[in-house]
Every structure is written in structure tokens, then in C-alpha cells.
BAMARKOL-94667 format. One line per field, with one value per atom (N, C-alpha, C, O): residue in one letter; atom name; x, z, y. Coordinates in steps of 0.05 Angstrom, whole numbers, plus 5000, padded with zeros to 4 digits. Each point is the difference from the previous one (the first is absolute). Example, Ala and Ser with C-alpha at 12.3 -4.5 7.8 and 13.67 -1.06 7.14 Angstrom:
<sites>
residuo <- A A A A S S S S
atomo <- N CA C O N CA C O
xx <- 5264 4982 5018 5021 4972 5016 4985 5010
zz <- 5156 5000 5000 5013 4973 5001 5014 5004
yy <- 4886 5024 5024 5000 5021 5024 5022 5022
</sites>
This chain:
<sites>
residuo <- X X X X X X X X X X X X X X X X X X X X X X X X X X X X X X X X X X X X X X X X X X X X X X X X X X X X X X X X X X X X X X X X X X X X X X X X X X X X X X X X X X X X X X X X X X X X X X X X X X X X X X X X X X X X X X X X X X X X X X X X X X X X X X X X X X X X X X X X X X X X X X X X X X X X X X X X X X X X X X X X X X X X X X X X X X X X X X X X X X X X X X X X X X X X X X X X X X X X X X X X X X X X X X X X X X X X X X X X X X X X X X X X X X X X X X X X X X X X X X X X X X X X X X X X X X X X X X X X X X X X X X X X X X X X X X X X X X X X X X X X X X X X X X X X X X X X X X X X X X X X X X X X X X X X X X X X X X X X X X X X X X X X X X X X X X X X X X X X X X X X X X X X X X X X X X X X X X X X X X X X X X X X X X X X X X X X X X X X X X X X X X X X X X X X X X X X X X X X X X X X X X X X X X X X X X X X X X X X X X X X X X X X X X X X X X X X X X X X X X X X X X X X X X X X X X X X X X X X X X X X X X X X X X X X X X X X X X X X X X X X X X X X X X X X X X X X X X X X X X X X X X X X X X X X X X X X X X X X X X X X X X X X X X X X X X X X X X X X X X X X X X X X X X X X X X X X X X X X X X X X X X X X X X X X X X X X X X X X X X X X X X X X X X X X X X X X X X X X X X X X X X X X X X X X X X X X X X X X X X X X X X X X X X X X X X X X X X X X X X X X X X X X X X X X X X X X X X X X X X X X X X X X X X X X X X X X X X X X X X X X X X X X X X X X X X X X X X X X X X X X X X X X X X X X X X X X X X X X X X X X X X X X X X X X X X X X X X X X X X X X X X X X X X X X X X X X X X X X X X X X X X X X X X X X X X X X X X X X X X X X X X X X X X X X X X X X X X X X X X X X X X X X X X X X X X X X X X X X X X X X X X X X X X X X X X X X X X X X X X X X
atomo <- N CA C O N CA C O N CA C O N CA C O N CA C O N CA C O N CA C O N CA C O N CA C O N CA C O N CA C O N CA C O N CA C O N CA C O N CA C O N CA C O N CA C O N CA C O N CA C O N CA C O N CA C O N CA C O N CA C O N CA C O N CA C O N CA C O N CA C O N CA C O N CA C O N CA C O N CA C O N CA C O N CA C O N CA C O N CA C O N CA C O N CA C O N CA C O N CA C O N CA C O N CA C O N CA C O N CA C O N CA C O N CA C O N CA C O N CA C O N CA C O N CA C O N CA C O N CA C O N CA C O N CA C O N CA C O N CA C O N CA C O N CA C O N CA C O N CA C O N CA C O N CA C O N CA C O N CA C O N CA C O N CA C O N CA C O N CA C O N CA C O N CA C O N CA C O N CA C O N CA C O N CA C O N CA C O N CA C O N CA C O N CA C O N CA C O N CA C O N CA C O N CA C O N CA C O N CA C O N CA C O N CA C O N CA C O N CA C O N CA C O N CA C O N CA C O N CA C O N CA C O N CA C O N CA C O N CA C O N CA C O N CA C O N CA C O N CA C O N CA C O N CA C O N CA C O N CA C O N CA C O N CA C O N CA C O N CA C O N CA C O N CA C O N CA C O N CA C O N CA C O N CA C O N CA C O N CA C O N CA C O N CA C O N CA C O N CA C O N CA C O N CA C O N CA C O N CA C O N CA C O N CA C O N CA C O N CA C O N CA C O N CA C O N CA C O N CA C O N CA C O N CA C O N CA C O N CA C O N CA C O N CA C O N CA C O N CA C O N CA C O N CA C O N CA C O N CA C O N CA C O N CA C O N CA C O N CA C O N CA C O N CA C O N CA C O N CA C O N CA C O N CA C O N CA C O N CA C O N CA C O N CA C O N CA C O N CA C O N CA C O N CA C O N CA C O N CA C O N CA C O N CA C O N CA C O N CA C O N CA C O N CA C O N CA C O N CA C O N CA C O N CA C O N CA C O N CA C O N CA C O N CA C O N CA C O N CA C O N CA C O N CA C O N CA C O N CA C O N CA C O N CA C O N CA C O N CA C O N CA C O N CA C O N CA C O N CA C O N CA C O N CA C O N CA C O N CA C O N CA C O N CA C O N CA C O N CA C O N CA C O N CA C O N CA C O N CA C O N CA C O N CA C O N CA C O N CA C O N CA C O N CA C O N CA C O
xx <- 5017 5024 5001 5007 4985 5000 4981 5006 4970 4981 5010 4996 5019 5011 5021 5002 5015 5021 4987 5009 4970 4986 4988 5001 4986 4988 5022 4996 5027 5022 5010 5004 4999 5010 4980 5007 4967 4979 5000 4997 5005 5001 5024 4999 5024 5024 4997 5009 4977 4995 4983 5006 4973 4983 5017 4996 5021 5017 5019 5003 5009 5020 4987 5010 4966 4988 4985 4989 5009 4987 5020 4993 5033 5021 5022 5006 5005 5022 5025 5007 5008 5024 5023 5000 5020 5023 4991 4986 5023 4994 4975 4994 4991 4978 4975 4995 4990 4973 4981 5008 4967 4981 4975 4990 5002 4976 4979 5007 4968 4978 4980 4991 5003 4982 4977 5004 4971 4977 4985 4997 4996 4986 4976 5001 4977 4975 4994 5001 4993 4993 4974 4996 4986 4975 4996 5009 4979 4998 4971 4982 5015 4974 5004 5010 4982 5004 5031 5015 4994 5028 5016 5024 4962 5013 5006 4985 5038 5008 5001 5014 4972 4999 5018 4998 5020 5020 4998 4998 5003 5003 5024 5002 5015 5025 5007 4993 5021 5011 5028 5006 5010 5027 5008 4995 5018 5011 5029 5009 5007 5029 5008 4992 5024 5007 5030 5016 4991 5026 4997 4989 5021 4993 4969 4989 4998 4971 4985 4976 5039 4988 4994 5018 4958 4993 5009 4992 5025 5010 4989 5004 4982 4989 4976 5000 4978 4976 4991 5003 4987 4989 4975 4998 4983 4975 4996 5006 4985 5000 4974 4992 4997 4978 5008 5014 4976 5008 4984 4984 5019 4987 5021 5018 4981 5018 4984 4980 5031 4986 5020 5020 4975 5018 4994 4977 5044 4997 5008 5014 4976 5007 4990 5011 4967 4990 5019 4999 5017 5019 5028 5011 5000 5026 4997 4991 5018 4997 5016 5023 4965 5013 5008 5020 4965 5004 4979 4976 5031 4981 5003 5022 4955 4999 4987 4979 5034 4989 4996 5017 4961 4995 4997 4982 5035 4999 5002 5010 4979 5002 5010 4988 5034 5013 5001 5007 4986 5002 5023 4998 5024 5024 5004 5001 5000 5004 5027 5007 5009 5026 5001 4992 5019 5000 5026 5022 4975 5023 4995 4980 5038 4997 4975 4989 5002 4976 4974 4980 5022 4976 5001 5022 4955 4998 4996 4983 5033 4997 4989 5007 4975 4986 5011 5005 4999 5007 4981 4998 4989 4982 5015 5013 4984 5016 4982 4998 4989 4987 5021 5019 4977 5020 4987 4979 5034 4993 5023 5023 4971 5021 4994 4977 5044 4998 5021 5023 4968 5018 4996 4978 5043 5000 5017 5022 4966 5014 5009 4984 5041 5011 5007 5012 4980 5005 5022 4997 5024 5022 5005 4990 5025 5004 5010 5020 4966 5006 4998 5005 4986 5000 4978 4992 4997 4982 5016 5014 4984 5012 4978 4985 5012 4980 5014 5018 4973 5009 4977 4977 5029 4979 5010 5022 4961 5005 4976 4977 5029 4979 5006 5023 4957 5003 4983 4975 5038 4987 4999 5019 4958 4997 4997 4983 5035 5001 4991 5011 4968 4988 5006 4988 5030 5008 4985 4986 5016 4984 5007 4982 5042 5008 4994 5011 4971 4991 5022 4996 5026 5020 4991 4989 5016 4992 5025 5017 4984 5022 4991 4979 5037 4994 5025 5022 4974 5023 4991 4976 5044 4995 5016 5022 4965 5013 5001 4980 5044 5005 5010 5020 4965 5008 5002 4984 5036 5002 4999 5014 4970 4997 5003 4987 5030 5005 4990 5009 4973 4987 5006 4996 5014 5006 4974 4983 5015 4977 5005 4981 5044 5007 4996 5010 4976 4994 5021 5012 4994 5017 4983 4992 5001 4982 4974 4989 5000 4974 5001 4980 5044 5003 5015 5018 4973 5013 5018 4990 5037 5018 4997 4994 5012 5000 5020 5009 4998 5017 4990 4992 5008 4991 5017 5011 4990 5014 4984 4990 5008 4983 5015 5013 4986 5013 4979 4980 5025 4981 5013 5023 4962 5010 4982 4976 5036 4985 5001 5022 4954 4999 5008 5011 4985 5008 5031 5012 4999 5029 5015 5024 4961 5011 5023 5021 4975 5020 4988 4978 5038 4992 5004 5021 4959 5001 5001 5011 4978 4997 5004 4991 5021 5001 4989 5006 4976 4987 5004 4991 5024 5006 4984 4999 4988 4985 5009 5002 5002 5006 4983 5000 4985 4982 4987 5012 4964 4986 4970 4990 4995 4971 4991 5013 4965 4989 4971 4990 4996 4971 4995 5013 4969 4992 4979 4992 4999 4981 4974 4987 5004 4975 5005 4983 5040 5007 5006 5000 5005 5008 5028 5018 4986 5026 5016 4991 5033 5017 5028 5011 5001 5028 5016 4989 5036 5018 5026 5012 4998 5024 5016 4990 5036 5018 5000 5002 4997 4999 5023 5003 5012 5021 4993 5000 4994 4994 5024 5008 5002 5024 4992 4991 5014 4996 5026 5021 4976 5023 5009 5000 5007 5010 5029 5016 4990 5027 5022 5022 4973 5021 5004 5022 4956 5002 4974 4978 5025 4977 4990 5016 4958 4988 4985 4983 5022 4988 4980 5005 4971 4980 4993 4992 5010 4995 4973 4993 4992 4975 4992 5009 4974 4989 4970 4987 5001 4972 4985 5009 4967 4981 4976 4987 5006 4977 4980 5008 4967 4979 4978 4991 5002 4980 4977 5004 4971 4976 4985 4979
zz <- 4392 5013 5029 5018 4989 5027 5017 5023 4966 5015 5006 5022 4959 5005 5021 5018 4981 5021 5027 5020 4981 5026 5011 5024 4958 5009 5011 5020 4966 5009 5028 5017 4986 5026 5022 5022 4972 5020 5008 5024 4956 5006 5017 5019 4975 5016 5029 5018 4985 5026 5017 5023 4965 5014 5009 5022 4961 5007 5023 5019 4979 5020 5027 5020 4981 5025 5012 5022 4963 5010 5010 5011 4987 5009 5014 4993 5027 5015 4982 4990 5008 4984 5018 5010 4993 5016 5027 5015 4993 5027 4999 5020 4958 4997 5013 5000 5012 5008 4979 4985 5015 4980 5013 5019 4969 5010 4977 4977 5031 4981 5012 5023 4962 5011 4980 4976 5035 4984 5012 5025 4959 5010 4983 4975 5038 4986 5008 5024 4957 5005 4987 4976 5038 4989 5007 5021 4961 5003 5006 4988 5030 5006 5004 5020 4960 5000 5001 4983 5038 5002 5017 5004 5007 5017 4985 4984 5022 4990 5023 5020 4978 5021 4991 4978 5040 4993 5018 5024 4964 5015 4988 4976 5041 4990 5018 5024 4964 5015 4990 4976 5041 4992 5014 5024 4962 5011 4994 4978 5042 4996 5005 5020 4961 5000 5003 4992 5020 4998 4994 5016 4961 4988 4997 4988 5021 4997 5026 5002 5017 5026 5001 4995 5013 5005 5028 5019 4983 5027 5008 5023 4958 5006 4983 4976 5037 4986 5010 5023 4959 5009 4983 4977 5037 4988 5006 5023 4958 5004 4987 4979 5035 4990 5003 5019 4963 5002 4983 4983 5022 4985 4990 5015 4959 4988 4991 4987 5021 4992 4985 5012 4962 4985 5005 4999 5007 5005 4975 5002 4975 4975 4999 4986 5029 5000 5015 4996 5021 5016 4987 4994 5003 4987 4981 5009 4967 4980 5009 5009 4988 5006 5029 5006 5012 5029 5010 4995 5020 5009 5030 5011 5002 5029 5003 4989 5027 5004 5030 5017 4989 5027 4996 4986 5027 4996 5026 5020 4980 5022 4989 4982 5029 4990 5023 5023 4970 5018 4990 4978 5037 4991 5018 5024 4963 5014 4994 4977 5044 4996 5013 5023 4962 5010 5016 4992 5030 5016 5011 4992 5025 5011 5017 5005 5006 5017 4985 5013 4961 4984 4988 4995 4999 4987 5021 5017 4981 5017 4983 4976 5036 4985 5009 5024 4956 5006 4984 4976 5038 4987 4995 5018 4958 4992 4987 4976 5040 4987 4992 5014 4963 4992 4983 4987 5013 4983 4982 5008 4967 4980 4982 4992 5001 4981 4978 5006 4969 4978 4979 4998 4988 4979 4976 5004 4972 4976 4985 4995 4997 4984 4973 4997 4982 4973 4988 4998 4993 4987 4973 4997 4985 4974 5003 5014 4974 4999 5027 5001 5020 5026 5018 5000 5016 5023 5026 5002 5016 5027 5021 5001 5014 5021 5028 5005 5011 5028 5018 4996 5023 5018 5029 5005 5013 5028 5013 4994 5022 5013 5030 5008 5008 5029 5009 4997 5015 5008 5030 5014 4996 5028 5002 4987 5028 4999 5027 5021 4977 5023 4997 4983 5034 4997 5019 5018 4976 5015 5030 5016 4991 5028 5014 5021 4967 5010 4999 5012 4975 4996 4979 4980 5026 4981 4992 5017 4958 4991 4975 4989 5002 4977 4983 5011 4964 4982 4977 4993 4994 4976 4977 5003 4973 4976 4979 4993 4997 4980 4974 5001 4977 4975 4977 4998 4985 4975 4978 5001 4978 4978 4974 4996 4986 4974 4979 4998 4984 4980 4973 4995 4986 4973 4984 5001 4984 4982 4974 4985 5010 4975 5004 5019 4963 5002 4987 4980 5033 4988 4998 5020 4955 4996 5015 5013 4984 5013 5030 5013 4999 5029 5008 4987 5036 5011 5024 5021 4975 5022 5023 4996 5029 5023 5020 5000 5018 5023 5023 4997 5027 5024 5024 5001 5018 5025 5023 4998 5023 5023 5026 5004 5014 5026 5022 4999 5021 5022 5025 5007 5007 5025 5023 4999 5021 5023 5022 5009 5001 5019 5028 5016 4990 5026 5002 5020 4958 5000 4993 5004 4985 4992 4980 5003 4977 4980 4975 5000 4978 4976 5003 5009 4985 5005 4974 5001 4977 4976 4975 5000 4980 4973 4980 5001 4982 4980 4972 4993 4991 4972 4981 5004 4976 4980 4972 4995 4987 4972 4983 5004 4977 4984 4978 4990 5002 4978 5003 5012 4978 4999 4971 4981 5016 4973 5002 5021 4957 4998 4984 4979 5032 4984 4980 5000 4983 4979 5011 4988 5035 5013 5017 5016 4980 5014 5030 5016 4991 5028 5005 4985 5036 5007 5014 5020 4970 5011 5005 4984 5038 5006 5007 5012 4980 5007 5009 4985 5039 5009 5020 5013 4987 5020 5024 4998 5026 5025 5018 5005 5005 5019 5026 5000 5021 5026 5018 5005 5006 5018 5028 5003 5017 5028 5008 5000 5008 5006 5029 5016 4992 5026 5003 4981 5042 5004 4998 4989 5020 5000 4973 4991 4996 4973 4985 5010 4965 4983 4989 4989 5012 4990 4974 5000 4979 4974 4993 5004 4986 4991 4971 4994 4988 4972 4993 5011 4972 4991 4972 4992 4995 4974 5004 5012 4978 5005 4974 4981 5017 4979 5012 5017 4974 5010 4978 4979 5026 4980 5012 5022 4964 5009 4981 4975 5035 4983 5005 4988
yy <- 4889 4991 5008 4984 5041 5010 4983 4994 5000 4984 4972 4990 4998 4973 5001 4983 5038 5003 5004 4989 5027 5006 4974 4995 4989 4975 4981 4986 5013 4983 5009 4984 5042 5011 4994 4993 5011 4995 4971 4993 4989 4971 4993 4984 5029 4996 5009 4988 5035 5011 4980 4996 4992 4981 4976 4991 5000 4977 5007 4984 5039 5008 5004 4990 5023 5006 4976 5001 4977 4976 4980 4979 5027 4982 5015 5023 4964 5013 4998 4979 5043 5001 5009 5022 4961 5006 5011 4986 5038 5010 5018 5013 4987 5019 4988 4976 5043 4994 5012 5017 4973 5009 5013 4990 5032 5014 5002 5004 4995 5004 5019 4996 5025 5021 5004 5000 5003 5006 5024 5001 5018 5024 5007 4998 5009 5008 5029 5006 5010 5028 5007 4994 5019 5009 5030 5009 5006 5029 5008 4989 5031 5011 5030 5009 5006 5029 5005 4991 5024 5006 4980 5003 4976 4981 4974 4991 4998 4974 4980 5005 4973 4980 4977 4990 5001 4980 4976 5003 4973 4975 4985 4998 4993 4987 4976 4999 4982 4977 4994 5005 4983 4992 4975 4996 4985 4976 4999 5007 4985 4997 4971 4988 5002 4971 4996 5017 4961 4989 4970 4985 5007 4974 5000 5018 4961 4998 5009 4997 5014 5007 5030 5016 4991 5028 5007 4987 5033 5008 5028 5008 5006 5026 5005 4995 5016 5007 5028 5006 5010 5025 5007 4994 5019 5009 5030 5008 5007 5029 5012 4992 5027 5016 5030 5007 5010 5028 5018 4992 5034 5021 5019 5009 4997 5020 5024 4998 5025 5025 5018 5009 4996 5018 5029 5009 5007 5029 5016 5019 4972 5014 5029 5017 4988 5027 5019 5024 4965 5015 5000 5022 4954 4997 4975 4979 5025 4978 4975 5003 4974 4974 4997 4987 5026 4996 4982 5004 4975 4980 4995 5000 4995 4994 4972 4995 4988 4973 4994 5008 4979 4989 4969 4992 4993 4971 4985 5009 4966 4982 4973 4989 5002 4975 4979 5006 4970 4977 4983 4988 5010 4985 4975 5002 4975 4975 4988 4997 4997 4988 4973 4996 4984 4973 4995 5008 4978 4992 4972 4987 5003 4973 4998 4978 5044 5001 5005 5005 4995 5006 5028 5011 5000 5026 5022 4998 5023 5024 5023 5003 5012 5022 5027 5005 5012 5028 5018 4998 5021 5019 5026 5010 5000 5024 5021 5001 5016 5023 5020 5004 5009 5020 5022 4996 5026 5023 5005 4998 5009 5003 5024 5005 5010 5022 4996 4993 5010 4996 5023 5011 4995 5020 4991 4991 5011 4993 5025 5018 4983 5021 4990 4978 5037 4992 5017 5025 4962 5015 4985 4978 5033 4987 4971 4995 4987 4971 4985 4976 5038 4987 5010 5024 4958 5007 4995 4980 5039 4996 5002 5020 4958 5000 5001 4984 5035 5001 4992 5008 4975 4989 4998 4992 5017 4996 4985 5007 4974 4983 4998 4994 5012 4997 4976 5000 4980 4975 4998 5006 4985 4993 4969 4989 4998 4970 4989 5006 4977 4987 4970 4987 5002 4972 4981 5009 4965 4980 5000 4994 5013 5000 5027 5006 5009 5026 5021 5022 4972 5021 5020 4992 5033 5021 5017 5006 5001 5016 5016 4995 5024 5016 5003 5000 5003 5005 5018 5001 5011 5016 4988 4992 5009 4989 5022 5011 4995 5020 4987 4986 5018 4986 5020 5019 4976 5014 4979 4980 5025 4981 5015 5021 4968 5012 4981 4977 5033 4983 5012 5024 4960 5010 5002 4983 5039 5004 4984 4995 4999 4985 4970 4989 4999 4972 4983 5007 4970 4979 4975 4989 5003 4978 5004 4982 5043 5008 4999 4999 5003 5000 5026 5009 5002 5024 4992 4993 5008 4993 5020 5023 4967 5018 4990 4977 5042 4993 5017 5023 4965 5015 4992 4978 5040 4995 5012 5022 4962 5008 4995 4979 5041 4998 4999 5014 4969 4997 5012 4993 5024 5012 4991 5005 4982 4991 5021 5008 5001 5021 4990 5016 4958 4990 4997 5007 4982 4996 5026 5002 5017 5026 4997 5013 4970 4996 4988 4989 5012 4987 4970 4991 4993 4971 4983 4978 5032 4984 5017 5023 4966 5012 4980 4976 5034 4983 5011 5021 4963 5008 4982 4975 5037 4985 5009 5024 4957 5005 4982 4976 5036 4983 5016 5019 4972 5013 4997 4981 5039 5000 4995 5009 4976 4997 4993 4992 5012 4995 4975 4995 4988 4976 5009 5024 4958 5007 5011 5018 4972 5010 5025 5007 5006 5025 4995 5019 4956 4994 5010 4993 5023 5010 4978 4988 5008 4979 5010 5016 4975 5008 4975 4981 5019 4978 5013 5016 4977 5013 4983 4982 5024 4988 5019 5024 4963 5016 4991 4976 5044 4995 5015 5025 4960 5012 4996 4977 5045 4998 5010 5023 4960 5008 5014 4988 5037 5016 4997 5019 4957 4994 5011 4998 5013 5012 4979 5006 4970 4980 4987 4996 4997 4987 5005 4996 5012 5005 4973 4985 5010 4976 5007 5017 4968 5005 4978 4976 5032 4981 5007 5022 4958 5003 4987 4979 5034 4988 5010 5022 4963 5008 5003 4982 5039 5006 5004 5014 4974 5004 5013 4989 5035 5015 5006 5009 4985 5004 5018 4995 5027 5018 5002 5003 4995 5001 5026 5004
</sites>
């Protein structure tokens, strides 16, 4: 019964993320990870759609190093991301090297992940800026139809503007396919924290990790 429900939910996810629904945008993410001794090498890509049009693409490579010998479930990441945004003038490129530290805490029935990421942003117009992203993510250990619900919230701090600029809220679930492929489906609300008026962007994301 659980497998049938999971198949139904997964099929529904595919349908939802392949079509624009109301004011929602759709995101699709794929990530590949390979291990070599204590290092994890990551390659990832993401496409963001509105209707049938891709308005954002990003490609990422990185190295993850677990510091379990020092502190359990402590991880260090070095990544380089190429982000392309579509406009009336074509595609603009932004290069984003970043360093990231994360720690997972295990408590009864719940995992809590704390993550901080420092990004350096190199834009097509030669503008340079930096920002920090602080995220807390809570994942349930209890499964619902073989899925682990989660909620996360992330704040973006811009060092040039010297203020918080963005808030990113995600609510969804993680689950494993039969071939042990890790899959996530979540609702994402990104809010630009402008002083005059807050702008909200809604999207649904399907993420698959191999």
C-alpha cells in the first residue's frame, strides 16, 4: 500500500513540476555525487521554468569534506556555481564561488541541520559583491508513506548593502526511490526584503540526487 501511495505521489510531482500552476514557477534539480576516500565530489544542475520557458539555469561543481574525526556530522564544502539568468538582452552569467560549513544535530524524532554559506558573486557587468546565507533545516525521522517531511528557512545578508535582502522558506519531503535514488519535493517561498515592499516568489521544486 505504501509503495502504491509513493508511486502516486511521485507521478503527481512529475505532473506538477512539468506544468505551471497558478502563480507558481517550477524548478528541476539533478545532482551527482561520487566518493574518493574522505572526499565527496559533486556535480549539479538546475533549471527554473515559468510556463514552458526556462528563465534561469545553473551548473555547479564542488568538493565536500566531512570532519567526522573532529566533530560528528560536520561538513565543509568548496563550490563553484555558474548561474545564467534570461532577460530581454539574452543570458547574463554570474559566477559564484562559495565556501560552506554545515552541522547536523540528532535529537529524538528529528534532525536539525545548521548551515552557513559565504558567496562571492562575479556578475557579467564586472560588478562584484559578497553575501552570507544562514539556514536552519528541520527533518523528521518519522516517515509518512516512506517520506521524511522537512521545513527550512534561510536568510541572505548582503555585505555591500549591509542588510538582510532575502528570506527563503522551503516545506517538503525527502524519499528514496526503489534504486535508492534520493529525491526531494518541496514548496519554496522566496521573499525579497525590500524596505518599501516585500516581493514574494512561489515555486515547486523536484530535486533528484544520485
